[in-house]
C-alpha positions as CSV (number, residue, x, y, z in Angstrom):
1,M,74.3,-17.1,61.7
2,K,76.4,-17.2,58.6
3,K,75.4,-15.3,55.4
4,R,74.5,-18.6,53.7
5,D,72.0,-19.3,56.6
6,W,70.5,-15.9,56.2
7,R,70.1,-16.4,52.4
8,F,68.4,-19.7,53.0
9,A,66.1,-18.3,55.7
10,I,65.0,-15.4,53.6
11,S,64.4,-17.6,50.6
12,I,62.2,-19.9,52.7
13,L,60.3,-17.0,54.1
14,L,59.7,-15.6,50.6
15,L,58.4,-19.0,49.6
16,I,55.9,-18.9,52.5
17,F,54.9,-15.2,52.2
18,L,54.4,-14.9,48.4
19,P,51.6,-17.4,48.2
20,I,49.9,-16.1,51.3
21,T,50.0,-12.6,49.9
22,A,48.6,-13.8,46.6
23,I,45.8,-15.7,48.3
24,L,44.9,-12.7,50.5
25,E,44.8,-10.5,47.4
26,F,42.4,-12.9,45.8
27,I,40.2,-12.9,48.8
28,Q,40.3,-9.1,48.9
29,A,39.4,-8.9,45.3
30,Q,36.6,-11.4,45.4
31,L,34.9,-10.0,48.5
32,E,35.6,-6.4,47.4
33,L,37.2,-5.4,50.7
34,R,38.7,-2.0,50.4
35,K,40.6,-1.9,53.6
36,F,41.8,-5.5,54.1
37,V,44.6,-5.1,56.6
38,P,46.2,-8.6,56.5
39,H,46.9,-8.3,52.8
40,R,48.5,-5.0,53.2
41,Y,50.8,-6.1,56.0
42,F,51.8,-9.4,54.2
43,A,52.5,-7.3,51.1
44,Y,54.8,-5.0,53.1
45,I,56.6,-8.0,54.6
46,T,57.0,-9.7,51.2
47,I,58.4,-6.5,49.6
48,N,61.0,-6.1,52.4
49,L,61.9,-9.8,52.2
50,A,62.4,-9.5,48.5
51,A,64.6,-6.5,48.9
52,I,66.7,-8.3,51.5
53,H,66.9,-11.3,49.3
54,V,68.3,-9.2,46.4
55,L,70.8,-7.5,48.7
56,L,72.1,-10.8,50.1
57,N,72.4,-12.3,46.6
58,W,73.7,-9.2,44.8
59,K,77.0,-10.8,43.9
60,R,75.2,-13.8,42.3
61,F,72.9,-11.4,40.5
62,L,75.8,-9.5,39.1
63,H,77.5,-12.8,38.1
64,Y,74.6,-13.4,35.6
65,F,75.5,-10.2,33.7
66,S,79.3,-10.5,33.8
67,G,81.7,-13.1,32.3
68,S,81.0,-15.2,29.3
69,K,77.7,-14.7,27.5
70,K,77.1,-18.4,26.8
71,T,77.3,-19.3,30.4
72,N,75.1,-16.4,31.4
73,E,72.5,-17.3,28.9
74,K,72.3,-20.9,30.1
75,E,72.2,-19.8,33.7
76,F,69.6,-17.1,33.0
77,L,67.4,-19.5,31.0
78,L,67.6,-22.1,33.8
79,T,66.7,-19.6,36.4
80,L,63.8,-18.3,34.3
81,L,62.5,-21.8,33.8
82,L,62.7,-22.5,37.6
83,F,61.0,-19.2,38.3
84,L,58.2,-19.9,35.9
85,S,57.6,-23.5,37.1
């Protein structure tokens, strides 16, 4: 697999695992389950996927903070809006 394929796969997995982890956390909180194993394992997987995602996209991340400030501000605001939506 190419690096681009890995980035795509990790991003899709994050899109799948983040809501599942949040839903399991909600279930755990509502039912007051102290040792709810599925939430714990999904959280570990999600944290590892997020770390891999950052490592694979490190150059893009650094690009936001280097170069012209006007471009960086526009890109940062666009990314922030996409993240919040």
